C-alpha positions in Angstrom: -9.4 30.7 102.4 -12.1 28.2 102.9 -15.0 27.4 100.5 -17.2 30.1 102.0 -14.4 32.6 101.6 -14.1 31.8 97.9 -17.8 32.3 97.3 -17.9 35.6 99.2 -14.6 37.0 97.8 -14.7 35.7 94.2 -18.5 35.6 93.7 -18.4 39.3 92.6 -16.2 38.3 89.7 -13.4 40.9 90.3 -11.9 41.5 86.8 -8.3 41.5 88.0 -8.5 38.1 89.6 -10.2 36.2 86.8 -8.1 37.9 84.1 -5.0 37.0 86.0 -5.7 33.2 85.8 -6.8 33.5 82.1 -3.5 35.3 81.2 -1.3 32.6 82.6 0.6 30.5 80.2 0.9 26.7 80.3 3.9 24.9 81.7 4.6 21.2 81.9 6.5 20.1 85.0 7.2 16.9 86.9 7.7 18.3 90.4 6.1 21.4 91.8 9.6 22.7 92.8 10.4 22.9 89.0 8.1 25.8 88.4 7.5 27.8 91.6 7.8 31.2 93.2 7.8 34.0 90.5 7.6 31.4 87.7 4.3 30.0 89.1 2.6 33.4 88.9 3.3 33.5 85.2 2.4 30.0 84.2 -0.4 27.5 85.0 1.2 24.2 85.9 0.3 21.0 87.9 3.0 18.6 88.8 2.9 15.5 86.5 0.1 16.9 84.3 2.2 16.4 81.2 -0.5 16.7 78.6 -2.0 19.9 77.3 -5.6 18.7 77.3 -5.3 17.8 81.0 -3.7 21.1 81.9 -6.3 22.9 79.9 -9.2 21.1 81.5 -7.8 21.8 85.0 -7.4 25.5 84.3 -10.8 25.8 82.6 -12.5 24.3 85.7 -10.5 26.7 87.9 -11.6 29.7 85.8 -15.2 28.4 86.2 -14.7 28.2 89.9 -13.5 31.8 90.0 -16.3 33.1 87.8 -19.1 31.3 89.5 -17.8 31.1 93.1 -17.8 27.3 93.1 -16.8 25.3 96.2 -14.2 22.7 96.1 -16.8 19.9 96.2 -18.4 21.4 93.1 -15.0 21.8 91.4 -14.2 18.1 92.2 -17.5 16.8 91.0 -17.1 18.6 87.6 -13.6 17.5 86.8 -13.0 14.1 88.4 -14.8 12.0 85.8 -12.9 13.6 82.9 -9.5 13.2 84.6 -10.3 9.5 85.2 -11.3 9.1 81.5 -8.0 10.6 80.4 -6.0 8.2 82.6 -4.8 11.0 85.0 -6.0 9.4 88.2 -4.6 7.3 91.0 -1.2 5.7 91.2 0.7 4.6 88.0 4.2 3.9 87.0 6.1 7.0 85.8 6.4 5.6 82.3 2.6 5.4 82.1 1.9 9.0 83.0 0.0 10.6 80.0 2.5 13.0 78.4 3.2 15.2 75.4 7.0 15.1 76.0 9.7 12.7 77.1 9.9 11.5 80.7 12.7 13.6 82.5 16.0 11.7 82.3 16.4 11.7 86.1 13.1 9.9 86.7 12.9 6.1 87.2 10.3 4.9 84.6 9.2 2.1 87.0 8.7 4.5 90.0 5.1 4.7 91.2 3.7 8.2 91.2 0.3 9.7 92.3 -1.7 11.6 89.7 -5.2 12.7 90.4 -6.8 12.2 93.8 -9.2 14.0 96.1 -6.3 15.3 98.1 -4.4 16.5 95.1 -7.5 18.2 93.6 -8.0 20.1 96.8 -4.4 21.3 96.8 -4.7 22.4 93.1 -8.0 24.2 93.8 -6.8 26.0 97.0 -3.3 26.9 95.7 -4.5 28.3 92.4 -7.4 30.3 93.8 -5.3 31.6 96.7 -2.5 32.8 94.4 -5.0 34.2 91.8 -6.9 36.1 94.5 -3.6 37.4 95.9 -2.3 38.6 92.5 -5.6 40.3 91.6 -5.9 41.9 95.0 -2.3 43.2 94.9 -3.0 44.8 91.5 -6.1 46.5 92.8 -4.2 47.8 95.8 -1.2 49.0 93.8 -3.6 50.9 91.5 -5.0 52.7 94.6 -1.7 53.1 96.6 -1.8 56.9 96.7 -5.2 56.9 98.5 -4.4 53.9 100.7 -0.6 54.0 101.4 -0.7 51.6 104.3 -1.4 47.8 104.3 -2.6 45.7 107.2 -1.7 42.0 107.6 -4.9 40.1 108.3 -4.9 36.5 109.5 -7.9 34.3 110.2 -7.9 33.7 113.9 -9.0 30.2 114.6 -7.5 26.8 115.6 -5.9 26.3 112.2 -4.0 29.6 112.2 -0.2 29.2 112.2 1.3 30.9 115.3 3.6 33.2 113.4 0.8 34.3 111.1 -1.4 35.0 114.1 1.5 37.1 115.5 1.4 39.4 112.4 -2.3 39.8 112.5 -3.2 43.5 112.7 0.4 44.7 111.9 0.5 47.7 109.6 3.4 48.5 107.2 3.8 51.0 104.5 2.6 49.7 101.2 6.0 50.4 99.6 7.9 48.7 102.4 10.2 45.9 101.0 8.9 43.6 103.8 5.9 42.8 101.6 8.2 41.1 99.1 8.6 38.4 101.8 5.4 38.4 103.8 2.7 39.2 101.2 0.2 36.2 101.5 -0.3 33.4 100.9 2.7 32.3 103.0 2.2 28.6 102.8 0.0 25.8 101.7 -3.6 26.6 102.6 -2.6 30.0 104.1 -5.8 32.1 104.5 -4.1 35.4 105.4 -5.0 38.5 103.4 -4.0 42.2 103.2 -6.3 45.2 103.9 -5.4 48.6 102.4 -5.8 51.6 104.8 -5.8 55.4 104.6 -5.0 58.0 107.2 -8.6 58.0 108.4 -8.5 54.3 108.9 -5.4 54.6 111.0 -7.1 57.1 113.3 -10.2 55.0 113.6 -8.1 52.0 114.5 -5.9 54.1 116.8 -2.8 53.2 114.9 0.3 55.3 114.3 1.7 55.9 110.8 4.2 53.3 110.1 7.7 54.0 108.9 9.8 51.8 106.6 11.4 48.9 108.6 15.1 49.1 109.0 17.2 46.2 107.8 17.6 45.0 111.4 13.8 45.3 112.0 13.0 43.3 108.9 15.6 40.7 109.8 14.1 40.3 113.3 10.6 40.0 111.9 11.5 37.4 109.3 13.5 35.4 111.9 10.3 34.7 113.8 7.9 34.4 110.9 7.6 30.9 109.6 7.1 30.7 105.8 6.5 27.4 104.0 9.2 26.2 101.6 8.6 27.8 98.2 6.3 30.7 99.5 8.9 33.3 100.5 8.0 35.7 97.7 5.2 38.1 96.7 2.9 36.4 94.1 1.0 39.6 93.4 4.1 41.6 92.6 5.6 38.8 90.6 2.5 38.6 88.5 2.9 42.2 87.5 6.6 42.0 86.7 8.0 40.3 83.6 10.4 37.6 84.6 13.1 35.9 82.4 13.7 32.9 84.6 12.6 30.5 82.0 15.5 30.9 79.6 15.3 31.3 75.8 12.5 29.4 74.1 12.5 27.7 70.8 9.7 25.7 69.1 9.9 22.0 70.1 10.9 20.2 66.9 9.7 16.8 67.9 6.0 17.8 68.1 3.5 16.8 65.3 3.3 19.2 62.3 0.3 20.2 60.2 1.0 17.3 57.9 0.5 14.9 60.8 -3.0 16.2 61.2 -3.6 15.9 57.4 -3.8 19.6 56.9 -3.1 20.9 53.4 0.1 22.7 52.5 -0.3 26.5 51.9 -0.2 26.2 48.1 -2.8 23.4 48.2 -5.5 25.4 50.2 -8.6 26.2 48.1 -8.6 29.7 46.9 -12.0 30.4 48.3 -10.5 30.2 51.8 -8.5 33.4 51.2 -10.0 36.7 52.4 -9.6 39.6 50.0 -8.0 42.7 51.5 -8.1 46.3 50.3 -4.6 47.6 51.2 -1.5 46.7 53.0 0.6 49.3 54.7 3.5 50.9 52.8 6.9 50.1 54.2 8.9 52.6 56.3 11.4 53.0 53.4 8.5 53.9 51.1 7.0 56.8 53.1 9.4 57.6 55.9 9.2 56.8 59.6 7.1 59.8 60.6 4.3 59.2 58.1 4.4 55.5 58.8 3.8 56.0 62.6 1.0 58.4 61.9 -0.6 55.6 59.8 0.0 53.1 62.6 -1.5 55.3 65.3 -4.5 56.2 63.1 -5.2 52.5 62.6 -4.6 51.0 66.1 -5.3 54.1 68.2 -2.2 53.7 70.5 -3.0 57.2 71.9 0.5 57.7 73.5 0.4 54.2 75.0 3.2 51.7 74.3 0.8 48.8 73.7 -2.8 48.1 72.9 -5.1 45.1 73.6 -6.6 43.3 70.6 -9.5 40.9 71.4 -9.2 37.5 69.7 -12.0 35.4 68.2 -12.7 33.8 71.6 -12.5 37.1 73.5 -9.0 36.5 74.9 -6.4 39.3 75.0 -3.5 39.7 72.6 -1.1 42.6 73.2 0.6 44.5 70.4 3.5 46.8 71.5 5.2 49.7 69.7 8.5 48.1 70.8 7.7 45.0 68.8 6.8 47.1 65.7 10.0 49.1 66.1 12.1 45.9 66.4 10.5 44.3 63.3 11.0 47.5 61.3 14.7 47.3 62.2 14.9 43.9 60.5 14.1 45.7 57.2 12.2 42.7 55.7 9.0 44.6 55.0 7.0 42.9 57.7 5.4 46.2 58.8 3.3 46.1 55.6 1.1 43.4 57.2 0.1 45.2 60.3 -3.5 45.7 59.1 -3.9 42.0 59.0 -3.1 41.3 62.6 -6.5 42.1 64.1 -8.2 40.2 61.2 -6.1 37.1 61.8 -6.7 37.2 65.6 -10.4 37.8 65.2 -11.2 35.5 62.3 -8.4 33.0 61.9 -8.3 30.2 59.4 -6.8 27.9 62.1 -5.3 28.2 65.6 -2.5 25.9 66.8 -1.2 25.4 70.2 2.5 25.0 69.6 5.0 23.5 72.1 8.0 25.5 73.0 11.0 24.3 75.1 13.6 26.6 76.7 17.4 26.1 77.1 16.6 25.8 80.9 14.3 22.8 80.3 10.9 24.6 80.7 8.1 23.7 78.3 5.0 25.8 77.4 2.3 26.1 74.8 1.8 29.2 72.7 -1.0 30.0 70.3 -0.3 30.5 66.6 -3.1 32.2 64.7 -3.1 31.5 61.0 -4.7 34.0 58.5 -5.2 33.6 54.7 -5.5 36.7 52.6 -5.3 37.8 48.9 -4.7 41.3 47.5 -6.3 43.0 44.6 -3.9 41.3 42.2 -5.1 37.9 43.6 -1.8 37.2 45.2 -2.2 34.9 48.2 -0.6 35.5 51.6 -0.2 33.2 54.6 -0.1 35.2 57.9 1.1 33.7 61.2 0.6 35.7 64.4 2.5 34.1 67.3 1.6 34.8 71.0 4.5 35.0 73.4 4.5 33.9 77.0 3.2 37.3 78.2 0.4 37.5 75.6 2.4 40.0 73.4 2.4 39.1 69.7 4.8 39.0 66.9 4.0 38.1 63.3 5.3 37.0 59.9 3.9 36.8 56.4 4.6 34.4 53.6 3.5 35.0 50.0 2.6 32.1 47.8 5.9 31.0 46.1 4.4 31.3 42.6 4.4 35.1 43.0 
């Protein structure tokens, strides 16, 4: 996909493609191999970008490129001065890389490494836009698979085209053929291949037969001759739609600064004027019974037979509330369900928002948003609400009353 392709394909602002990039979480990694394949479709990461502000700036500029159809030169012009100002440019010693976490134990602190450069920016730009387009296009085709049940592999036929990609050009496979798990583009660095959905009329017009699913031997033969770059032998579109658990179990990173480091007041020291008065909390399930409680929940949130809803945050991002999360928290029998009516208020008018660092037992690191809400009931009792966003944008919550009550 060259710069002209980006402007033509992304200039129309297809919702699935832009929303895909915005929904990705953050991951800190030293090598690109650390967070790749399916993991890369769920998280935004740039090798050796070890600080949140640098990752955030890179992603914000990529979102802008998607929304406005910017060329690489425009993207580079916008971001290069800021990266240089933050010290993320050129060659430095590993110990001098700007970072929010410790240097990986297996890295020599005196080793020279490359941070930002025109070449690296181009790779970041191309790779992220290619994968974002691929994921968004896949979602759109899956949504329309009944009307267009066949997919055609489409390569750009010029002097830069890889021979094996050229050989697949024009080949049609069933949309549900497992072969797409391996050959759905991009299939390498700077791969420009795409997929075109077809219906029965399209096949007739192109004088093509209806394809059957490839047999195991046929798939093996095709893949034997198809050259895929290391790290690209997966389907980024499909992976973006499927929840993955490759990152391990996350816990909050205990070595990060706390609210006291930022000179923020403790809960019981916050001025009473900052607490929003609320009319009513929900009764607990034990108070009114499960049937009446779920009627109350559905009336308030309008789930309408869906298992989750989307709540817009104060900055127009998406937070997802699922019925499964509500059921799980009800099972804990700690009364947390009472505070459900405060979730949308906390997300849409928070007292503060923190990006908190989490680290998994497999060594992955990511940032998640914590929304803080301050409320008081009719009896002037103060409550501190924290809504935590998980890696897939689904939310959980907890509530803490002032200890003096």
